[in-house]
N, C-alpha and C positions, 0 to 999 in steps of 0.2 A: 463594576466589580471585576477583578482579574480572573483569568482561568486558574483552576487548580493545577498543581504540577502534574506532569504526565504519570508519575509513579502512583498517583491516586487511582488511576484507571487501568494501568498496564496489565496487571496479573489478576484481573477480576474475571469472574465467570459471567456468561450471558444471562441477563435477567429477562423475565417474560415481559411482553407488551412493550418492547422497545423498538419496534419497527413500525413503519407507517402501513396502515391497512388500505386495501383498495376501496373498501367500503367506509364512507365517512363516519357512519354511526358507530363503527367498531374501533375507531381510533382512540387509543389511550394518549398518544402523542398528538397534541393539537398543533404545535408549532414544530415543523420539521426543518432544522437548520440546513442551509445550503451547503453543498460539498465544496471544499476548497480546491479539489483536484480539477485541473483544467483539461487535461487530455489523458487518455489511457494508452493510446497507441502512438508511438513516435518513430520518426525515421522513414525509411523506404518500405512501407507495408506491402506494396504491390510486388516489390522485389523479393520479399519474404515469401509471399504466396506463390511466386513462380519458382521458388527453390534456389534463389541466388545466394543465400547466406547459409552455408552448411554447418558452421560452428555455432553452438548455442551455449550461452552461459546462463545459469539459473541461480538465483539467490533463494535458498530454502531456509525456512524457519526451523530452529531446533526445539522451540518451546511453543506452547499454546499461549498466545498473548492477544491483546487488543492494541492496535496501532491507530493513533489519531490521524485524521485526514490532513492535519497540518504537517505531521512528520512525513507522511507519504508524499505530499506535495513538495516538501523541501528535498526529499530524496530524488524525486522525479526531476526536479530542476537541476540537481547535480549531474544526473545521468545525461540529460539532454545537452547541457552546457559542455561537459567534458567530451562527449562523443562527437558533437558537431564541431568543436574546435580542433579535434585531432583527426577524425576519420569521416568527414562530411560526405554523406551519400553512400556510405559503405556499411550501414548498420540498420537494424530495426529493433526497437525496444518496446516492451509491453509491461504495463503495470497490471498485475494479475488480480489483486484484491481491491474490491470496491467498498468504501465505508458505508454500510447500511445501518449499523448499530447506533442508536441515539444515546448519547451520554447525558445523564441527568445530575442535577445538583440541588440539594436541599440546603439553601443558604440559611445559616443561623448565626446570630450575633450573641456574644456573651459579654458580661461586664455591665458597667453603668449605662443606662439609657437603652439597653437592648430590648426592654419590654415593649417598646414602640414598634419594632419591626418583627421580632421573633414571635412565632405562634407555637413553639415547642414541636410536638410530634403531630399536631393536627395538619392535615393535608401534606403529609411528608413524602409524597411521590416525587416531588422535585420538578424543576423546570429544565427544558432542553438547553444544553450548553454547547454541544458539539456532536460530531460524528466520529465513529471509529470502525475499523475493519477488524472482524474476528478472524484471527489466523490460528489454525491448529498446527501442531508439530508435524513437520514433513510437507507442509504446503508451500508452494512457491509464491514469492512476493514480486520479484522482477525477473524478466527474461530478456536477454540481449542476444541477438543473432548478428554475426559479422561474417565478412569474407574469410577465406582460408589463407591468411597471410600473417606473418609474425607480428607486425605492427598492430593490426586490428585486434588480434588475440590479446596482446599485452595491454592495449588501451582498455578493452572491455573488462579484463580482470582488475586493472587498477581502478576503474570506475566503480565496480561493485565493492571493492575494498574501501573506497571513499564513502560509499552509501551505508555500509554496515554500522558505523558509529552514530548515524542519524536516526536509526531505528531502534526501538527497545528490544530487549531480549538478545539471544545469541542466534547466529545464522551461519550457514556454510554456502560455499560456491561449488556447483557441480557443472562440469564441462562435458558436453556431448558433441560428437562429430558425426555427420551423416557421410556415409561412404558413397562416392559417386559411382554409379553403375558402369561397369566396363562393357563396352560394346561386344556382343557375342558374335563370333564368326560362324556363319552357317555353311557347313560343307555341302557342296553341290554334288 
């Protein structure tokens, strides 16, 4: 059976008992589907930690939404491919939201012959079909840090513009620049 379209899950609110518990006896979710996301940190992370990339581009969500792990992985692949092909070694990118929320589906058939599979509303909790990240309005989804030159800034902005259509809901891009400290002259 195929996945339901993403619009069936996008603007839903969080339901209880949809995360895996550390204690096996308290699990409502028996089968926890694996995440499709391969990496959360991309590029030169050590350069970011040392302060090499002063310009930061953030993709901020305007709405409270759920984003499937498949959409996050597709967006992550676009980010990595575009940045590595244009500014290799001059960036660091982070995916900030991790898909913890388990999506469930109560499959029901209607029509002739449906009585063999469907049990109506008995056991209607549903089975695990995928994972999603719960994103509230104002939370960041992606962060890209680049060097302070025009090409890197242009490529980072274009990359986030390419990512926006791949994610549900609306989002905006915020740019912040760290000011490099000026060496203070000590009068003797």
